[in-house]
N, C-alpha and C positions, 0 to 999 in steps of 0.2 A: 504494500499498499504505499501511501504519501507518508514522506518524513513529517513528524508531530512538530506543529509549529512552537511549542513549550513542553519543556520538561514535566512530566507527569506527577514527580514527588515535589519541586522546589518552585515550579512555574516560570523559569529562565528562560527567554528568548532564545533558541538553537536555530531554527531551521535556517537563518543566514548564514549557519558555521558549513550545511552540510556538502554544499558544492566544493569549499574548499577543503574539505575532510575527505573529501571521494577525490579530487587532483591528488591531495599529497596521497592518500593511501595508494593509488598508482603509480607514483613516483616512487615506489618501495622505501619510503619512509616507517621508520617503528613506530607503532602505536602510540606507545607514552609518549613520544617526540611529538607526535602529532597533536597529541593533548596539550600538550607544552607551548607549542606555535599557536595553538587557537585558544589558549589561554581559558580550559577546562580544566575545573578543578577539584568540583563535583563529583563522587561517585555516581549519584541518580544521572546526572548528565552524560557519563561517560556509557552508562548502561544504555541510555536512549540511542548513541550510536553505534556501540556494538552490538546489540542487539535486532537494531533494524534489519528487516530483510526486503528487498524490494523487488515485490509479486505485480507491479501494474504491467508487466509485459505480458504475464502469463496469463493476466485476465482480460486483456484487451485479445489476446489470440484465441481466447475460446469462443466456439461457437454457440451462442443462446437460443 
């Protein structure tokens, strides 16, 4: 599905960081270093990035 706009636990806005996160992830940078670059310190916000699964392509390809 789509990446959430806010963290479910602390309500911090995180959606604007997702495209930078994907770019850094594809650049083969370690995940702890990515969080340091993006200044994500809370465990709950890190969980939102690490636990996200991109399913929109699979949903679009299904014939309903």
